[in-house]
N, CA, C and O atoms as a MOPAC input file, in Angstrom:
PM7 MOZYME 1SCF
protein

 N      0.91900 1    -1.18600 1    -0.17100 1
 C      0.11600 1     0.28800 1    -0.23300 1
 C      0.95400 1     1.13000 1    -0.00300 1
 O      1.99200 1     1.18300 1     0.65700 1
 N      0.21600 1     1.98900 1    -0.81000 1
 C      1.50900 1     3.33800 1    -0.98600 1
 C      0.38200 1     4.57300 1    -0.26200 1
 O     -0.79300 1     4.84500 1    -0.51100 1
 N      1.20400 1     5.03300 1     0.55400 1
 C      0.68300 1     6.37400 1     1.26800 1
 C      0.67000 1     7.60600 1     0.50300 1
 O      1.70300 1     7.58700 1    -0.16600 1
 N      0.02900 1     8.65300 1     0.26800 1
 C     -0.12200 1     9.49200 1     0.04700 1
 C      0.07800 1    11.03400 1     0.55700 1
 O     -1.09600 1    11.39900 1     0.61400 1
 N      0.64500 1    11.83900 1     0.84700 1
 C      0.60700 1    13.29200 1     2.02700 1
 C     -0.03400 1    14.69000 1     1.58000 1
 O      0.53300 1    15.50800 1     0.85500 1
 N     -1.22000 1    14.81500 1     2.09300 1
 C     -1.98900 1    16.27900 1     1.67000 1
 C     -1.96400 1    17.40200 1     2.66400 1
 O     -2.40400 1    17.35200 1     3.81200 1
 N     -1.13600 1    18.87200 1     1.81000 1
 C     -0.82600 1    19.47700 1     3.22100 1
 C     -1.35500 1    20.87100 1     3.03900 1
 O     -1.05900 1    21.50100 1     2.02300 1
 N     -2.21400 1    21.44600 1     4.08200 1
 C     -1.88700 1    22.99400 1     3.23600 1
 C     -0.84100 1    23.98400 1     3.27500 1
 O     -0.21500 1    23.93900 1     4.33300 1
 N     -0.53200 1    24.68000 1     2.63200 1
 C      0.01000 1    25.51100 1     1.39900 1
 C      1.33600 1    26.24500 1     2.69100 1
 O      2.51100 1    26.53700 1     2.46800 1
 N      0.34900 1    26.37800 1     4.32200 1
 C      1.23000 1    27.40400 1     5.15500 1
 C      1.43300 1    26.16500 1     6.42700 1
 O      1.58900 1    26.42200 1     7.62000 1
 N      1.39300 1    25.02000 1     5.91600 1
 C      2.31200 1    24.01800 1     7.04700 1
 C      3.32100 1    23.43100 1     6.53100 1
 O      3.29300 1    22.71800 1     5.52700 1
 N      4.41000 1    23.74200 1     7.29400 1
 C      5.71500 1    23.43700 1     7.23400 1
 C      5.95700 1    22.12200 1     8.48900 1
 O      5.35300 1    22.23500 1     9.55600 1
 N      6.67800 1    21.17200 1     8.29700 1
 C      7.53000 1    20.47300 1     8.54800 1
 C      7.95600 1    21.10400 1    10.07000 1
 O      8.09900 1    22.31800 1     9.92300 1
 N      8.16900 1    20.76600 1    11.26200 1
 C      8.66800 1    20.84700 1    12.04300 1
 C      9.96300 1    19.79300 1    12.77800 1
 O      9.68700 1    18.74800 1    13.36600 1
 N     10.80200 1    20.10300 1    12.67200 1
 C     11.65500 1    19.45200 1    13.32800 1
 C     11.31800 1    18.44000 1    14.44500 1
 O     10.25000 1    18.43100 1    15.05700 1
 N     12.13900 1    17.76000 1    14.60100 1
 C     11.92600 1    17.27400 1    16.02900 1
 C     10.46200 1    16.12300 1    16.46300 1
 O     10.20300 1    15.40200 1    17.42600 1
 N      9.69400 1    16.50100 1    15.00500 1
 C      8.19500 1    15.98500 1    15.28600 1
 C      8.30200 1    14.39700 1    14.77100 1
 O      9.20900 1    14.18900 1    13.96500 1
 N      7.61500 1    13.45200 1    15.08500 1
 C      7.52500 1    11.76300 1    14.91900 1
 C      6.94400 1    12.13800 1    13.12800 1
 O      6.44700 1    11.02300 1    12.96700 1
 N      6.78800 1    12.54900 1    12.35000 1
 C      5.61100 1    11.98700 1    10.88500 1
 C      5.82800 1    10.36200 1    10.79200 1
 O      5.43400 1     9.83300 1     9.75300 1
 N      6.26300 1     9.75500 1    11.52600 1
 C      6.45500 1     8.06500 1    10.78600 1
 C      4.63600 1     7.73000 1    10.37700 1
 O      3.83500 1     8.46200 1    10.95800 1
 N      4.26100 1     7.02700 1     9.74400 1
 C      3.08000 1     6.60600 1     9.45400 1
 C      2.88200 1     5.55900 1     9.15100 1
 O      2.83000 1     5.27400 1     7.95400 1
 N      2.64400 1     4.32100 1    10.43700 1
 C      2.08400 1     3.04400 1    10.65000 1
 C      0.63000 1     2.79200 1     9.91900 1
 O     -0.54600 1     3.07200 1    10.15100 1
 N      1.77500 1     1.74100 1     8.37000 1
 C      0.53100 1     0.89600 1     7.17200 1
 C     -0.47100 1    -0.01700 1     8.10900 1
 O     -1.21200 1    -0.75400 1     7.45700 1
 N     -0.57100 1    -0.06300 1     9.18300 1
 C     -1.72700 1    -0.53300 1     9.61600 1
 C     -3.08000 1     0.31200 1     9.95200 1
 O     -4.16000 1    -0.04100 1    10.42700 1
 N     -2.60700 1     1.51200 1     9.53200 1
 C     -3.68700 1     2.42500 1     9.68300 1
 C     -4.32900 1     3.71800 1     8.85600 1
 O     -3.46800 1     4.58100 1     8.68700 1
 N     -5.73800 1     4.10000 1     8.24900 1
 C     -5.98400 1     4.30200 1     6.78400 1
 C     -5.52900 1     5.53300 1     6.74700 1
 O     -4.90000 1     5.99000 1     5.79300 1
 N     -5.96100 1     6.47500 1     8.31200 1
 C     -5.04200 1     7.89100 1     7.88200 1
 C     -4.34200 1     8.61900 1     9.10800 1
 O     -4.50800 1     8.19700 1    10.25300 1
 N     -3.70200 1     9.51900 1     8.88200 1
 C     -3.07600 1     9.62000 1     9.95200 1
 C     -3.10600 1    11.52500 1    10.00000 1
 O     -3.12600 1    12.22200 1     8.98500 1
 N     -3.10400 1    11.97800 1    11.21900 1
 C     -3.29400 1    13.27100 1    11.42700 1
 C     -1.45100 1    13.59600 1    11.61200 1
 O     -0.60900 1    13.02800 1    12.30600 1
 N     -1.33800 1    14.88700 1    10.54100 1
 C      0.19800 1    15.31900 1    11.11800 1
 C     -0.54400 1    16.27400 1    11.39300 1
 O     -1.74400 1    16.05900 1    11.56800 1
 N     -0.10300 1    17.35200 1    11.48100 1
 C     -0.39500 1    18.46800 1    11.67900 1
 C     -1.30300 1    19.02300 1    13.69200 1
 O     -2.08200 1    19.96500 1    13.84100 1
 N     -1.06100 1    18.55000 1    14.25800 1
 C     -1.36100 1    18.46600 1    15.56400 1
 C     -0.35900 1    19.28800 1    16.72700 1
 O     -0.46400 1    19.63600 1    17.90300 1
 N      0.55800 1    19.36000 1    15.75100 1
 C      1.55900 1    20.74000 1    16.33800 1
 C      2.40000 1    21.28100 1    15.53100 1
 O      3.28900 1    21.01900 1    14.72000 1
 N      1.28000 1    22.93700 1    16.48800 1
 C      1.43500 1    23.82600 1    15.00400 1
 C      2.06000 1    24.81200 1    16.09400 1
 O      1.78800 1    24.69300 1    17.28800 1
 N      2.72900 1    25.57500 1    15.70600 1
 C      3.06900 1    26.78600 1    15.90900 1
 C      1.90800 1    28.07600 1    16.11900 1
 O      1.89200 1    28.97200 1    16.96300 1
 N      1.04800 1    27.80200 1    15.09800 1
 C      0.25700 1    29.06500 1    14.87800 1
 C     -1.07000 1    28.86900 1    16.19900 1
 O     -1.72400 1    29.79200 1    16.68400 1
 N     -1.16200 1    27.59200 1    16.49700 1
 C     -2.52600 1    27.42800 1    17.45500 1
 C     -1.90600 1    26.57100 1    18.34300 1
 O     -2.34300 1    25.50000 1    18.76400 1
 N     -0.34800 1    27.37600 1    18.72400 1
 C     -0.16300 1    27.40800 1    20.37600 1
 C      0.20100 1    25.50400 1    20.75100 1
 O     -0.09300 1    24.91800 1    21.79300 1
 N      0.70800 1    25.07500 1    19.86200 1
 C      0.73800 1    23.23400 1    19.88000 1
 C     -0.85800 1    23.25800 1    20.50500 1
 O     -0.94500 1    23.12200 1    21.72600 1
 N     -1.72800 1    23.37200 1    19.96900 1
 C     -3.06700 1    22.92600 1    20.37500 1
 C     -3.93400 1    22.28800 1    19.35200 1
 O     -3.81300 1    23.03100 1    18.37800 1
 N     -4.63400 1    21.45300 1    19.07400 1
 C     -5.87500 1    21.48300 1    18.51700 1
 C     -6.72600 1    23.37000 1    18.27900 1
 O     -6.79600 1    24.01100 1    19.32700 1
 N     -7.29300 1    24.09400 1    16.94700 1
 C     -7.98900 1    24.77200 1    17.44500 1
 C     -9.69300 1    24.76400 1    17.99200 1
 O    -10.59000 1    25.39000 1    18.55700 1
 N     -9.23400 1    23.36400 1    17.23000 1
 C    -11.69500 1    22.49900 1    18.29900 1
 C    -10.76000 1    21.04100 1    18.03000 1
 O     -9.65300 1    20.74300 1    17.58100 1
 N    -12.12300 1    20.26800 1    18.68700 1
 C    -12.76800 1    19.43600 1    18.23900 1
 C    -12.74100 1    19.26400 1    17.04600 1
 O    -13.04700 1    20.12700 1    16.22300 1
 N    -12.17800 1    17.52600 1    16.65300 1
 C    -12.60400 1    16.88700 1    15.39800 1
 C    -11.69600 1    18.19100 1    14.21700 1
 O    -12.56800 1    18.71800 1    13.52600 1
 N    -10.20700 1    18.79300 1    13.85600 1
 C     -9.50900 1    19.49600 1    13.66900 1
 C     -9.04600 1    18.31800 1    13.00100 1
 O     -8.58300 1    17.23300 1    13.35400 1
 N     -9.41500 1    19.07200 1    11.55700 1
 C     -8.74800 1    17.55400 1    10.70700 1
 C     -8.00900 1    18.15500 1     9.10200 1
 O     -8.09900 1    17.65200 1     7.98200 1
 N     -7.20100 1    19.55200 1     9.61200 1
 C     -7.12500 1    20.39200 1     8.25100 1
 C     -5.41400 1    20.34900 1     8.52800 1
 O     -4.93000 1    19.64400 1     9.41300 1
 N     -4.48800 1    21.33000 1     7.51100 1
 C     -2.95000 1    21.20900 1     7.90500 1
 C     -2.62000 1    20.01700 1     7.03700 1
 O     -2.99800 1    20.15100 1     5.87300 1
 N     -2.12700 1    19.10800 1     7.26600 1
 C     -1.60800 1    18.05700 1     7.19200 1
 C     -1.75100 1    16.16500 1     7.17200 1
 O     -0.61700 1    15.78300 1     7.45800 1
 N     -2.15100 1    15.61500 1     7.07600 1
 C     -2.50000 1    13.94700 1     7.08800 1
 C     -1.86400 1    13.46600 1     5.56900 1
 O     -1.54000 1    13.94200 1     4.48100 1
 N     -1.91600 1    12.40200 1     6.17500 1
 C     -0.78900 1    10.86200 1     5.39200 1
 C     -2.25800 1     9.89000 1     5.58600 1
 O     -2.81100 1     9.77300 1     6.67900 1
 N     -2.76100 1     9.23000 1     4.31000 1
 C     -3.56500 1     7.99900 1     4.04700 1
 C     -3.41400 1     7.13600 1     2.93800 1
 O     -3.55200 1     7.39000 1     1.74200 1
 N     -3.15500 1     6.23200 1     3.42200 1
 C     -3.50300 1     5.01000 1     2.01400 1
 C     -4.40100 1     5.49800 1     0.48500 1
 O     -5.49300 1     6.06400 1     0.44400 1
 N     -3.51700 1     5.05700 1    -0.71100 1
 C     -4.72800 1     5.71900 1    -1.57400 1
 C     -5.32700 1     5.24100 1    -1.50400 1
 O     -6.42800 1     5.79100 1    -1.47600 1
 N     -5.28700 1     3.60700 1    -1.39000 1
 C     -7.10000 1     2.88200 1    -1.55400 1
 C     -8.03000 1     4.09500 1    -0.90800 1
 O     -8.98300 1     4.67200 1    -1.43100 1
 N     -7.37400 1     4.30900 1     0.54100 1
 C     -8.10900 1     4.88400 1     1.54200 1
 C     -8.60100 1     5.85300 1     0.99400 1
 O     -9.80800 1     5.99400 1     1.19300 1
 N     -7.86500 1     6.95100 1     0.05500 1
 C     -8.53900 1     8.10900 1    -0.06700 1
 C     -9.53900 1     7.79400 1    -1.68900 1
 O    -10.45200 1     8.56900 1    -1.97100 1
 N     -9.33300 1     7.07100 1    -2.24800 1
 C    -10.41400 1     6.51600 1    -3.34600 1
 C    -11.69700 1     6.40600 1    -2.67400 1
 O    -12.64600 1     7.16700 1    -2.86600 1
 N    -11.67000 1     5.03600 1    -1.56700 1
 C    -12.27800 1     4.58300 1    -1.00400 1
 C    -13.92400 1     6.30300 1    -0.90700 1
 O    -15.06300 1     6.45500 1    -1.34700 1
 N    -13.11100 1     6.96400 1    -0.21800 1
 C    -14.07000 1     8.08300 1     0.11300 1
 C    -14.21000 1     9.00100 1    -0.68300 1
 O    -15.11600 1     9.83200 1    -0.61500 1
 N    -13.43600 1     8.97200 1    -1.43700 1
 C    -13.88700 1     9.97800 1    -2.75200 1
 C    -12.84700 1    11.51900 1    -2.45700 1
 O    -13.01500 1    12.63500 1    -2.95000 1
 N    -12.06400 1    11.18000 1    -1.74600 1
 C    -10.91200 1    12.22700 1    -2.22700 1
 C    -11.36900 1    13.33600 1    -1.42200 1
 O    -12.15300 1    13.29100 1    -0.47500 1
 N    -10.71600 1    14.44600 1    -1.97200 1
 C    -11.46200 1    15.97300 1    -1.28900 1
 C    -12.89700 1    16.41700 1    -1.96000 1
 O    -12.77900 1    16.20100 1    -3.16700 1
 N    -13.62100 1    16.71200 1    -1.80400 1
 C    -15.12700 1    17.66200 1    -2.65600 1
 C    -14.59400 1    18.69900 1    -3.57800 1
 O    -13.74200 1    19.50400 1    -3.20200 1
 N    -14.95700 1    18.69200 1    -4.46800 1
 C    -14.51200 1    19.62700 1    -5.86900 1
 C    -15.50200 1    20.82700 1    -5.86800 1
 O    -15.40300 1    21.74400 1    -6.68300 1
 N    -16.41400 1    20.77300 1    -4.95600 1
 C    -17.11900 1    22.15000 1    -4.84400 1
 C    -17.43700 1    22.67900 1    -4.11000 1
 O    -18.63600 1    22.88900 1    -3.93000 1
 N    -16.35800 1    23.20200 1    -3.23600 1
 C    -15.38600 1    24.25400 1    -2.16100 1
 C    -14.79900 1    25.12700 1    -3.66800 1
 O    -14.69300 1    24.54800 1    -4.74900 1
 N    -14.55300 1    26.21100 1    -3.51000 1
 C    -13.72100 1    27.43300 1    -4.27700 1
 C    -13.26600 1    28.21000 1    -3.06900 1
 O    -13.86700 1    28.33800 1    -2.00200 1
 N    -12.17600 1    28.67300 1    -3.40000 1
 C    -11.57200 1    30.12800 1    -2.50300 1
 C    -11.17300 1    29.11400 1    -1.12000 1
 O    -10.69900 1    28.00800 1    -1.37800 1
 N    -11.35200 1    29.46800 1     0.19300 1
 C    -10.61900 1    29.62400 1     1.30900 1
 C    -11.72000 1    28.57400 1     2.69400 1
 O    -12.75800 1    29.08300 1     3.11700 1
 N    -11.29300 1    27.27800 1     3.16000 1
 C    -12.50100 1    27.18300 1     3.79700 1
 C    -13.33900 1    25.88000 1     3.31100 1
 O    -13.50400 1    25.39500 1     2.19200 1
 N    -13.79000 1    25.51800 1     4.56900 1
 C    -14.37000 1    24.45800 1     4.64700 1
 C    -14.39200 1    22.59900 1     4.21800 1
 O    -14.99400 1    21.61500 1     4.64800 1
 N    -13.42900 1    22.85300 1     3.20800 1
 C    -13.07100 1    21.61900 1     2.20200 1
 C    -12.90800 1    20.54200 1     3.80300 1
 O    -13.66500 1    19.58800 1     3.98200 1
 N    -11.63800 1    20.99100 1     4.97800 1
 C    -11.63900 1    20.05800 1     5.10400 1
 C    -11.71800 1    19.56300 1     6.21200 1
 O    -11.08600 1    18.74200 1     6.87600 1
 N    -13.28500 1    20.67300 1     6.41000 1
 C    -13.56700 1    19.99200 1     7.69300 1
 C    -14.79400 1    19.01700 1     6.66600 1
 O    -15.22800 1    17.95600 1     7.11600 1
 N    -15.06000 1    19.32700 1     5.85100 1
 C    -16.02600 1    18.63200 1     4.73300 1
 C    -15.32900 1    16.69100 1     4.72700 1
 O    -16.04000 1    15.68700 1     4.78200 1
 N    -14.10500 1    16.72300 1     4.66100 1
 C    -13.50900 1    15.65900 1     5.01200 1
 C    -13.64000 1    15.14700 1     5.59100 1
 O    -14.13300 1    14.02300 1     5.50000 1
 N    -13.09300 1    15.95100 1     6.94200 1
 C    -13.16700 1    14.74600 1     8.06800 1
 C    -14.34200 1    14.20400 1     8.66100 1
 O    -14.40200 1    13.55500 1     9.70500 1
 N    -15.22000 1    14.51200 1     7.94200 1
 C    -16.68200 1    14.14800 1     8.36000 1
 C    -16.78800 1    12.79500 1     7.57500 1
 O    -17.38500 1    11.88800 1     8.15700 1
 N    -16.48500 1    12.64700 1     6.82500 1
 C    -16.57700 1    11.96200 1     5.98800 1
 C    -15.17100 1    11.18700 1     6.02400 1
 O    -15.20700 1    10.30900 1     5.16200 1
 N    -14.18800 1    11.19100 1     6.57200 1
 C    -12.99000 1    10.00500 1     7.20400 1
 C    -13.44500 1     9.57100 1     8.81400 1
 O    -12.86300 1     8.75700 1     9.53200 1
 N    -14.43200 1    10.22000 1     9.08000 1
 C    -15.14100 1     9.79400 1    10.20600 1
 C    -16.08300 1     8.71800 1    10.45200 1
 O    -16.24700 1     7.92100 1    11.37600 1
 N    -16.75400 1     8.98000 1     9.14100 1
 C    -17.70800 1     8.38800 1     9.06600 1
 C    -17.15300 1     6.75000 1     8.65900 1
 O    -17.74100 1     5.67500 1     8.77700 1
 N    -15.31100 1     7.18400 1     7.96500 1
 C    -15.16300 1     5.44600 1     7.65300 1
 C    -15.21300 1     5.02200 1     8.89400 1
 O    -15.14100 1     3.81800 1     9.13900 1

């Protein structure tokens, strides 16, 4: 199985953070430790920033929605579908 990483353009890796992906998992949220949110998640079920997932999993939930334009909403909609899986 081959994973894919999706990230917002303003999310860069931090040194010293373990970004390894456990192949037994379907998806992992990578941006749980970011300076812009004082190293906390900004709200419950936050799923934005950077994710790694198996390509087959992304296909099974139909990836990111294409009806969003501009900024915002697409991450939360994606996260809601991930949570249903």
